[in-house]
C-alpha positions in Angstrom: -7.5 56.8 -13.6 -9.6 59.9 -14.2 -7.1 62.0 -12.2 -4.2 60.8 -14.3 -6.1 61.6 -17.5 -6.9 65.1 -16.2 -3.2 65.6 -15.3 -2.1 64.5 -18.7 -4.5 66.9 -20.5 -3.1 69.8 -18.4 0.4 68.9 -19.4 -0.2 68.8 -23.1 -2.4 71.9 -23.2 -0.9 74.2 -25.8 0.9 77.3 -24.6 -1.1 80.5 -24.7 0.4 83.4 -26.5 0.2 86.6 -24.4 -0.5 89.6 -26.5 0.8 93.0 -25.3 -2.3 95.0 -24.5 -1.1 98.2 -26.2 -0.9 96.3 -29.5 -4.7 96.0 -29.5 -6.9 98.7 -31.0 -9.1 100.2 -28.2 -12.1 99.9 -30.6 -11.8 96.5 -32.2 -9.6 94.9 -29.6 -7.7 93.3 -32.4 -3.9 93.6 -33.2 -3.5 96.9 -35.1 -2.4 96.5 -38.7 -2.0 100.2 -39.4 -1.8 102.1 -36.1 -2.5 105.8 -36.2 -2.7 108.4 -33.5 -5.3 111.1 -32.8 -4.4 114.5 -31.5 -5.3 113.2 -28.0 -2.3 110.9 -28.2 -4.3 107.7 -28.3 -3.5 105.2 -31.0 -6.1 103.2 -33.0 -6.1 100.9 -36.0 -6.8 103.1 -39.0 -9.8 101.2 -40.2 -11.5 101.3 -36.8 -11.0 104.9 -36.1 -11.9 105.9 -39.6 -15.3 104.2 -39.3 -15.8 106.0 -36.0 -15.1 109.4 -37.6 -17.1 108.6 -40.8 -20.1 108.0 -38.5 -20.0 111.6 -37.5 -18.3 111.3 -34.2 -15.9 114.1 -33.2 -14.6 112.8 -29.9 -11.8 110.5 -29.0 -13.4 107.0 -28.3 -11.0 106.3 -25.4 -10.9 109.7 -23.6 -14.2 111.2 -24.8 -12.3 114.5 -25.4 -13.5 116.7 -28.2 -11.3 116.5 -31.3 -10.1 119.9 -32.6 -8.5 118.0 -35.4 -9.3 114.6 -37.0 -5.9 114.2 -38.6 -4.6 110.7 -38.3 -0.8 110.5 -37.8 0.8 107.1 -38.6 2.5 105.6 -35.5 5.5 104.1 -37.2 7.3 103.0 -34.1 4.3 101.0 -32.8 3.8 99.4 -36.2 7.4 98.3 -36.2 7.2 96.9 -32.7 4.1 95.0 -33.6 5.9 93.6 -36.7 8.9 92.7 -34.5 6.7 90.9 -32.0 4.7 89.0 -34.7 7.6 88.0 -37.0 11.1 86.6 -36.9 12.6 89.7 -38.5 13.9 92.7 -36.7 14.9 96.1 -37.9 16.9 99.1 -36.8 14.1 101.4 -38.1 12.9 102.0 -34.6 16.2 103.7 -33.8 15.8 105.8 -37.0 12.4 106.9 -35.8 13.9 108.2 -32.6 16.9 109.8 -34.3 15.1 111.5 -37.2 11.8 112.5 -35.7 11.3 116.1 -34.7 9.3 114.8 -31.8 10.7 111.4 -30.6 8.6 111.4 -27.4 5.8 109.2 -28.8 8.3 106.6 -30.1 10.1 106.6 -26.7 6.9 106.0 -24.8 6.0 103.1 -27.2 9.5 101.7 -26.5 9.0 102.0 -22.7 5.6 100.2 -23.0 7.3 97.5 -25.1 10.2 96.8 -22.7 8.0 97.0 -19.5 5.3 94.7 -20.9 5.6 91.2 -19.3 3.6 89.8 -22.3 6.6 90.5 -24.6 9.1 87.7 -24.5 12.7 88.7 -23.6 13.8 87.2 -26.9 11.8 89.9 -28.8 13.2 92.6 -26.5 16.8 91.4 -27.0 16.2 91.1 -30.8 15.2 94.8 -30.9 18.2 95.8 -28.9 20.5 93.8 -31.1 19.0 95.1 -34.3 21.5 98.0 -34.2 21.5 101.7 -33.3 18.8 101.7 -30.6 21.1 102.2 -27.6 23.1 105.0 -29.3 19.9 106.7 -30.4 18.6 106.7 -26.8 21.9 108.0 -25.4 21.9 110.7 -28.0 18.5 111.9 -26.9 19.8 112.2 -23.3 22.6 114.5 -24.2 20.8 116.4 -27.0 21.1 120.1 -26.2 17.6 121.1 -27.3 15.8 118.0 -26.0 13.0 118.8 -23.5 12.9 117.3 -20.0 10.1 115.0 -21.0 12.1 113.6 -23.9 15.2 113.1 -21.7 13.1 111.4 -19.0 11.5 109.1 -21.6 14.9 108.1 -23.0 16.2 107.4 -19.5 13.1 105.4 -18.8 13.8 103.1 -21.7 17.5 102.7 -20.8 16.6 101.9 -17.1 14.2 99.2 -18.3 16.8 97.8 -20.7 19.6 97.8 -18.1 17.5 96.4 -15.2 15.7 93.7 -17.3 16.7 90.2 -16.0 16.7 88.8 -19.5 18.9 91.4 -21.2 21.8 89.7 -22.9 25.2 90.8 -21.5 26.3 92.0 -24.9 23.2 94.2 -25.2 23.7 95.7 -21.7 27.4 96.5 -22.6 26.3 98.2 -25.8 23.9 100.4 -23.8 26.5 101.3 -21.2 29.1 102.0 -24.0 26.6 104.3 -25.7 26.3 106.3 -22.4 30.0 106.4 -22.0 30.5 107.9 -25.5 29.6 111.2 -23.9 30.2 110.5 -20.3 30.0 114.1 -19.0 26.9 114.8 -21.0 25.2 111.6 -19.9 26.0 111.9 -16.2 25.1 115.6 -16.2 21.7 114.7 -17.7 21.1 111.9 -15.2 21.9 114.2 -12.3 19.7 117.0 -13.8 16.8 114.5 -13.8 17.6 113.5 -10.2 17.5 117.2 -9.3 14.4 118.4 -11.1 12.7 115.4 -12.7 9.0 115.8 -13.3 8.2 112.7 -11.3 9.6 110.4 -8.6 9.6 107.6 -11.2 12.0 109.5 -13.5 14.3 110.2 -10.6 14.3 106.5 -9.7 15.1 105.6 -13.4 18.1 108.0 -13.3 19.5 106.4 -10.2 19.1 102.9 -11.7 20.9 103.9 -14.9 23.8 105.4 -12.8 23.9 102.3 -10.7 24.1 100.1 -13.8 27.2 102.1 -14.9 28.8 102.0 -11.4 28.2 98.3 -11.0 29.5 97.3 -14.5 32.6 95.1 -14.5 35.9 96.9 -14.9 36.4 95.6 -18.4 33.3 97.4 -19.4 33.7 100.6 -17.3 37.1 101.6 -16.1 37.6 102.2 -12.4 38.8 105.7 -13.1 35.5 106.4 -14.9 33.5 105.1 -11.9 35.5 107.3 -9.5 34.9 110.4 -11.7 31.2 109.7 -11.5 31.3 109.0 -7.7 33.0 112.3 -7.0 30.5 114.5 -8.8 29.6 116.9 -6.0 25.9 117.2 -7.0 25.3 113.4 -7.1 25.4 112.3 -3.5 23.0 114.9 -2.1 20.4 114.0 -4.7 20.7 110.3 -3.9 20.4 111.0 -0.2 17.3 113.0 -1.0 15.9 110.1 -3.0 16.5 107.7 -0.1 15.0 109.9 2.7 12.0 111.1 0.6 10.5 114.5 0.6 7.8 113.8 3.1 7.7 110.0 3.3 10.2 107.2 2.4 9.3 105.5 -0.9 10.5 101.9 -0.9 11.5 101.8 -4.6 13.2 105.2 -4.4 15.1 104.2 -1.2 16.2 100.9 -2.9 17.4 102.7 -6.1 19.3 105.4 -4.1 21.0 102.9 -1.7 22.1 100.7 -4.6 23.7 103.7 -6.3 25.4 104.9 -3.1 26.7 101.3 -2.6 28.2 101.6 -6.0 29.7 105.0 -5.2 31.3 103.6 -2.0 32.7 100.6 -4.0 34.3 103.0 -6.5 35.6 105.8 -4.2 35.6 104.3 -0.7 36.7 106.6 2.1 36.9 109.6 -0.1 33.2 109.9 -0.2 32.3 109.1 3.4 32.4 112.6 4.7 30.5 114.1 1.8 27.8 111.5 2.4 27.6 112.4 6.1 27.4 116.1 5.3 24.7 115.4 2.7 22.5 113.9 5.5 23.0 110.2 4.7 22.8 109.1 8.4 19.3 110.5 8.9 18.1 109.3 5.4 19.4 105.8 6.1 17.7 105.7 9.5 14.4 106.8 8.0 14.7 104.0 5.4 15.5 101.4 8.1 12.4 102.6 10.1 10.1 102.3 7.1 8.3 98.9 7.4 7.6 98.7 3.6 11.3 99.0 2.7 12.4 95.5 1.7 15.1 93.5 3.6 17.6 93.9 0.7 17.3 97.7 0.8 17.5 97.7 4.6 20.7 95.6 4.4 22.2 98.1 2.0 21.2 101.0 4.4 23.1 99.2 7.2 26.1 98.7 5.0 26.3 102.4 4.0 25.8 103.4 7.6 28.7 101.0 8.5 30.9 102.8 6.0 30.1 106.3 7.3 30.6 105.1 10.9 34.2 104.5 9.9 34.8 108.3 10.1 34.6 110.6 13.0 32.0 112.8 11.4 29.8 109.8 10.7 30.0 108.5 14.2 29.2 112.0 15.5 26.1 112.2 13.2 24.8 108.9 14.4 25.4 109.8 18.1 23.8 113.3 17.6 20.5 111.6 16.7 21.2 108.4 18.7 17.7 107.6 19.7 16.5 107.7 16.0 19.5 106.2 14.3 20.5 103.6 16.8 16.9 102.7 17.4 16.4 102.2 13.6 19.5 99.9 13.5 18.3 97.9 16.5 14.8 97.7 15.0 16.1 96.1 11.8 19.0 94.0 13.0 17.1 90.7 13.2 15.3 91.2 9.9 18.1 91.3 7.4 20.7 88.8 6.1 24.1 88.0 7.6 25.8 90.9 5.9 23.3 93.3 7.2 23.5 91.9 10.8 27.2 92.2 10.8 27.1 95.7 9.4 24.7 96.6 12.3 27.1 95.2 14.8 29.9 97.3 13.4 27.8 100.4 13.6 26.8 99.8 17.2 30.4 98.9 18.2 31.7 102.1 16.5 29.4 104.4 18.5 29.3 102.5 21.8 32.8 101.2 22.1 35.1 103.0 19.6 37.0 105.9 20.9 35.7 105.3 24.4 32.1 105.2 23.3 29.3 107.7 23.4 26.8 107.7 26.3 23.9 108.7 24.1 24.5 105.8 21.8 24.7 103.4 24.8 21.5 104.7 26.3 19.8 104.2 22.9 21.0 100.6 22.7 19.9 100.0 26.3 16.5 101.5 25.7 15.8 99.6 22.5 13.2 96.9 22.8 15.0 93.6 23.4 18.3 95.4 22.6 20.7 93.3 24.6 18.9 90.1 23.8 19.3 90.8 20.1 23.0 91.4 20.6 23.3 88.1 22.5 21.6 86.3 19.6 24.0 87.9 17.1 27.0 86.9 19.2 25.8 83.3 19.4 24.6 83.1 15.8 26.3 82.6 12.4 28.7 85.6 12.2 32.3 86.2 11.5 34.9 86.1 14.4 35.4 89.8 14.3 31.6 90.5 14.5 31.4 88.0 17.3 34.1 89.8 19.3 32.3 93.2 18.7 29.0 91.8 19.9 30.8 90.5 23.0 32.2 94.0 23.7 28.7 95.4 23.4 27.4 92.9 25.9 30.2 93.7 28.4 29.6 97.4 28.4 26.1 96.9 29.8 25.1 95.5 33.1 21.8 95.4 35.0 21.5 97.1 38.3 19.3 95.9 41.1 16.2 97.4 39.6 16.9 95.8 36.2 17.8 99.2 34.8 20.8 99.2 32.4 23.9 101.2 33.0 27.0 101.4 30.9 30.6 100.9 31.8 33.8 101.0 29.6 34.9 97.8 27.9 38.3 96.6 29.2 38.9 94.6 26.1 41.1 95.8 23.2 40.4 95.0 19.5 41.7 96.3 16.3 39.3 98.9 15.0 37.3 97.4 12.0 37.9 100.4 9.8 
């Protein structure tokens, strides 16, 4: 009886309202009624910070930095976001703040905090997006000639959050994409510029995510010709490859963003971009991503799919075979830890370099030398795969045989199949 009562009390407990932390004054810890910013960039409620200053203090309470100026600048964007969160009304005034301010950077940072805060319900986020003018205001900052890199990156950050948010209404997402397409060349050039020389890895990831959102949009939102024109930008693929492979170490989030975008490029332009991808170093970058344990299964599957695409051209196969130990080893190391699409892509890659065109001895030796290599291929052949993938796995098994010392040697497959590309 007591257990049932306890369970009933838990069910009827009122919902707790989660307050976005940056809506609280750092001094009073209450929701700010009149947010103002010090020269240090920290925002406080006017009443709280004024009491602090009136007491003779000349440092920032949060940072403890000396204050060369005690001027209090109203943070209008944050005040409007607080009003939006706490009421049923919404306003396009936030967009006006961005468009008319000589320094829109603080407003953009407030917006980024708003859209990235899980305590803010998606309803409030969508209401702000639907209020009018916000997406065009963000897009305008990206293409603005005299906008500094920090401002451009901050605007891209907000757009990346909006476009990747699970709860973004389809209409709001389309409005954001349309705003970027209004000046397509300017928008894409700015996104590529951030990929090339962004101040942080996060900003480069944001740019790739915005580009991916454009490329993955339905054709009634973004025309196929538009996607192709983006995909064939000569500077884009090398930067995405650099994002995937990392400067010194593969970053899982960066690899995922880059691979998503490259998948969109392949869907748009297909075989026309295979060779440019190979020449940009995609094979080595994808192999590095596959070998990185922290890269999620979904990203690894995309790496296998793009490697499958480049294995369809002679230059791609040559690049894989040139670094067979690394590339084939990475494929074999991941093949059992991805979904069906990834496994089948791996089979196609292995078939292309071991069987296609007579096969390459370096690739065969790499498969033979991989831990549990042939056992994995046998499992793939016997598992849930398409008939074509099953036949390719069979070919791979037939080109290997064990000698008396259990060493593996290769011999040519006598079977004939239609090349899968």
